N, C-alpha and C positions, 0 to 999 in steps of 0.2 A: 643538552644530554637527554636520550631516551629513558623510558621508563625501565627498558631492560638494560641500561649499561648502569643505572643510577645502583644495580645489585652487582657491578663487578666489582674486583677487588681495586684493579685499577687495569684500563685498556692496555698498558704498556704491557702489562706481564699476562695477560690472557693470551692462550692458544687461540689458532684460527678456527680447530675444531670446536673448541670451546665457543668463542662467537657465532659462530653459524649454526651452531647444534645443540651443544649442550644448555649452554645460558639461554635461549630463545625456549627452547620446551621448560627448565626447571624453573624459569620464571612466572609462566603460569601456573604450573604446579604448583611454585612458592604461594601463588596469589590465592589458589585452590585452600592450602593448607592454613593460610593466615585466616580465613574466612571460617573455616571448622576449629581453628584454635588449637591445630597440631603444632608442635613446638619442635625446633631444628632438630635438638636430640631423638626425638622420635622418628624424625625422619633416617637419622642417622643409623638407629639399631633397626631399622627396617630394612635398609640397604645391606646392612651385613648377611641378615637372612639370606635376602636375595642372592649375593652377591657368594656367600658360601654356597649355596645350592648350585648355582652358576657354575661351580669351582669344579663339583663332583662330576656335573655332567659331562667335564672336560675328558674325565677317566677313561670313559667308553671309546673305543675306536669304532665308531658308529657318526658317519655324517651328519645325521637329523640332528642326534642325542645333541653332538659336538657345538651347532648350531644355535638350537636352544640354550645350550649353556652361554654361548656369547651372547643371544639377544638377551639373556637374563644379567649376564655383568654390565652390557651397555644399561642396561636399567637401572643398576644398584650404582652405576658411575653417574647416572642422571641424577637420580637423588643424592649423591655427594655433591653433585654441586646445587641441589634444590637447599640441604641444608644451610650452606654459607650464606646464599642468597634469601633464605627465608632469616638468617639470623642478623643480616644486614637489614633487610627491608623491616622488620619491626623492631630492630634495635636490641636481640635479644642474645648479644654476642658474649661469651665466656672461656677464659680458660678451659673450665670441664668440658665444652663444649667442642674447643678446638683438638684436647688430648683424647677425646672420644673420638671424633673426627679421623683422627692420626690410626689410633687403635683401629677402627673399624678397617679401614685400609689394609694394616697389616694381617689382621683375622683374614681377610677376603683373599688376601694372596698367601696365606698359608692354607688355605685349602685348595686353591688353585694348583699352586706348587707341591704338595702333598699327593694331591690327584696325581698331576701330570707325573710324578715320580712313581706312584703306583703302577701307572700305566706303561712306562719304559721298563719298569722290572719284569711286567708280564707278558709284555710285547717284543723283549728284545733279550740277548744272551748275554750280555754286559754284565760282569759279576756287581750283585745290586749295592754293596759298600763303596764302589767308584762312582756308580750312581749317585748315592747318596751324599757323598762329598761333593759331588759334582754340582747337586740341588743347594745344597746348605751353601756352598760358593756362591751361588748365584743368586738366593736369598740375601746372603749380607750384600753381596754386592746392590743389590735392589734396594737395600734400607739406606745405605750410603750416598747412593745416586738421588733418591728422592727427598731424603733428608738436607743434602745441600742443596739441591733444587728451591725446595721451598724456601729454606736459610737465607741464600741471595734474592729470591724473589720479596720476599719480606723486609730485605735491607733497601732492595731497589725502591720500594714504597715509601719507607721508611723516609730516606736521603732523598728521593727525586719527586715523589708525588705528596704524600701527606703522610706527617707521624703519625697522626692520629688515627689512620685506615692501618695500620702495619702491625702484624703479630709477632715481632721481633722479640724473643724472650730470651734474655742470658741466662746462662746455669748459677751464675751468682745468685739472682732473684729466687730463681727457683728453687736453688737449694735452702735459701732463707725460708722460703714459704714452705716445703716440706720439713723445716725443723719445728717450725711455728704450729703444724696441723697436727693435732692428736691424733694419735690411732686409734683410741678409745672412743672418740667421740665422733670422729670423720675417717672410717676405715677406710669405704671406697677412695674418698678425695687420696687420702694417703698412699694410697696404691698407684693411682693414678698419676699424683705427683713425680712419683720415685719413676716410674715409666719416663714419662715427660722429661726426668731430670738425666736420664740416660740418651733419649734423643738430640737434648741441646747439646750435651756433651760431645755426642757423637758428630752434630753439628760444627762444633767450634774447633774441633781436634783437626778438620782440615783447612781451617781458614785464620792462621796467624797470623797474617797481615790484616786481613782484614778485623782480628779482634781488636786489636791497636787502634785501629782506625776508629772503630765502632766506638771504643771507651774514650778517646781524645776528642770525637765529636760531641761523645753525651756530656764528657765532663765540662767544655767548653761553652757549649751552645744549649744544651738540652733539647727538647722539642723544635725549639726557635733557630730550623736550621737554615744557614746563612743562604740566600739567594746566589751567590757565586757557585758555593760548594753544591748545590741542588742542581744548578745548570751543569757544573763539569761534572757530576757523578752518572746523570742523565746520559750525556756525550760519551762519557767512555764506557759505560755500562749497557746502556739499552739495546746495543747491536750482539748482548751475549744470551740475552731473553732467546731467542731461538735455538740457542745451542743448549739452554737449560731445559726448554722444551722436550728435546730426546732425552732428557734422565727421567722425567715426569712418565703418566700413568698411557695418556692416547696413542703416543707411537710404539711404545712399548706393547699394550695390548692388539695392536694392529699388527704388528710383527706378532706375537705370539697366536694370535686367530690366525692368519695363514701358514704358520707351520705346523697348527693342531688340524686345520683341514687338509694340509698336505701329509698328514701324521708323518711329519718330522720333529718332533717336539725336541730332540735333544741338539738340535740344530737352535732353536729358542735360547736355550740355556748359554749354548756358545758365543750367541751374539753380545748377548747380557751381561755375560762374565769379560768376553773378551772387545769387542765392539763399542759398546755403550759406556763400559769403565776406560777403555782407551778417551772417549768423547768426555767422560768425565773428570781424568786427570789433565787434559788438554785446556779445559774451559777453567777449570780450577786454576791453574798455574797463569792463567792469562788474567783470571778476577784477581789475585795475590799481587802479581804487578802492578795492576792498575790500584790496588789499597794503596801499596809502596809510594806509587806518583801523587796520590792524594794527599798523602801524610807529606811529602813535599812539598808539594802546594801550600797546603796550611801553614808550614813555616815560612813561606816566601810571603804568604800574607799579613803574618804576622810581625815579621820584619817591616815589611811598607806601612803596617798598619804604626 
């Protein structure tokens, strides 16, 4: 395993653009941050400010400013890679860092979507409340799409790669931690956990069969995942990783960049609401069927045993 690959979550869940662009650049930035004593959370915060600024530049119908906005967004996304690589490199992984990372992505896309909304309002004759509903629907779609892709990637890491590398959290655990955290003593942590609870509930709402599977495996095996189950989970679900990549950031931002440069912003939101949602529904249906199949196979193994 190369030094760069050692900072991956897991090669099977890495996207091609990440492997050949973001991870190599991110690795050397992470090495520099480690030498300077810069923490992953600081990198995340810097990426938020850069990404928000890039979102603002997408408001203008000026190709030069739009290119700069896209460049800033790519820089922010590179730093989003850096914070995770740095955390794995220095073993400074934390739930707070994961929550901050997810919140940062939402803040950046809030900036992008709000500025694109304002751009459509001033550049089209469409009734602005309709545009507002259009953008809100797109934002909700984006949130669910990204949450599910992140969830099933972490599930793959847990069941097919290494449970210790997975960041698969259930809402029950998050809810218990939230209840045990004092707002008076830890107000920021309390607020972050509340946000994270909503995120995990959203993930679980679309994965009923998988929830049954996850709890069954946790109850019967814990982190000692049986070899046959890991192999079978990998066989059934590795082919789905390329479709989950469509639900995440890289492909989405390529589509957005093209639409912005063509001054066809509504087209991006249409693709997200119709096209990417269709991919999400189809791949989730397949994932749920495969989770049900794995439950049946667990029963058969117990009978044989």
